[in-house]
C-alpha positions as CSV (number, residue, x, y, z in Angstrom):
1,M,9.5,2.9,-24.2
2,R,9.1,-1.3,-23.9
3,T,7.0,-3.1,-26.8
4,T,3.9,-4.4,-25.1
5,F,1.4,-7.1,-26.1
6,K,-1.7,-9.2,-24.2
7,L,-1.6,-12.5,-22.7
8,P,-5.0,-15.0,-21.8
9,L,-5.2,-14.4,-17.7
10,E,-5.7,-18.0,-17.6
11,L,-2.4,-18.8,-19.2
12,L,-0.6,-16.4,-16.8
13,L,-2.5,-18.2,-13.9
14,L,-1.6,-21.7,-14.9
15,A,2.0,-21.1,-15.7
16,N,2.5,-19.2,-12.2
17,V,0.1,-21.7,-10.4
18,R,2.9,-22.5,-7.9
19,Y,3.9,-19.5,-6.9
20,L,0.2,-18.3,-6.4
21,R,-0.7,-21.1,-4.1
22,H,1.2,-19.1,-1.2
23,A,-1.2,-16.5,0.2
24,P,0.4,-13.0,0.1
25,A,1.8,-11.2,3.2
26,E,-1.1,-9.1,4.8
27,R,0.5,-6.0,3.6
28,D,0.5,-7.3,0.4
29,F,-2.9,-7.1,-0.2
30,D,-3.1,-3.5,0.2
31,K,-0.8,-3.3,-3.0
32,V,-3.1,-5.7,-4.9
33,E,-6.3,-3.9,-3.9
34,R,-4.6,-0.7,-5.3
35,Y,-4.0,-2.1,-8.6
36,A,-7.1,-3.8,-8.9
37,A,-8.7,-0.4,-8.6
38,M,-7.1,0.8,-11.8
39,S,-8.4,-0.1,-14.9
40,A,-6.8,-2.9,-16.9
41,E,-6.0,-0.4,-19.2
42,T,-4.0,2.1,-16.7
43,A,-2.0,-0.6,-14.9
44,P,1.7,-1.4,-15.4
45,A,2.4,-3.9,-17.8
46,I,3.5,-7.2,-16.2
47,R,7.2,-8.3,-16.9
48,V,7.0,-12.2,-18.4
49,R,10.1,-14.3,-19.1
50,K,9.6,-16.9,-21.9
51,D,8.1,-19.6,-20.1
52,S,5.3,-17.2,-19.4
53,T,6.2,-16.8,-15.4
54,V,6.1,-13.5,-13.7
55,A,9.5,-11.6,-13.5
56,D,7.7,-8.6,-12.2
57,G,4.1,-8.1,-11.4
58,M,2.9,-10.6,-9.5
59,H,0.4,-8.3,-7.5
60,R,-0.9,-7.0,-10.8
61,L,-1.6,-10.4,-11.8
62,M,-3.6,-11.1,-8.3
63,A,-5.2,-7.6,-9.5
64,A,-5.9,-8.7,-12.9
65,K,-7.9,-11.8,-11.4
66,I,-10.0,-9.7,-9.2
67,R,-11.0,-7.6,-11.5
68,G,-12.2,-10.2,-13.6
69,D,-9.7,-9.3,-16.9
70,K,-9.6,-12.2,-19.8
71,E,-6.3,-10.5,-20.8
72,V,-3.4,-8.9,-19.4
73,L,-0.9,-6.4,-20.4
74,C,2.7,-7.4,-20.2
75,S,5.9,-6.9,-22.1
76,A,9.1,-9.2,-21.9
77,A,11.3,-10.0,-19.0
78,T,14.8,-8.3,-19.7
79,P,18.0,-10.8,-19.9
80,Q,18.5,-10.2,-16.4
81,E,14.9,-11.1,-15.5
82,E,15.1,-14.2,-17.3
83,C,18.1,-15.5,-15.2
84,S,16.8,-14.7,-12.0
85,F,15.0,-17.1,-9.8
86,H,11.7,-17.9,-10.1
């Protein structure tokens, strides 16, 4: 199992602002709403790179904003995810 840690929601939102400017496709809203219905404790961790950009979990990040979370459960991105396009 991966080690998890919490990061402030505002930090993740600021680090990912260029991705959040683009409205998700309509089909993605269903996914965001499903994650928003989960509690912050049961939602899967967001995978973040060293620069705090999201490698996997942008829908979960948007759901955390909708829920009004102050902190978000995260885990470190894999080496492959660190090198992926962002």
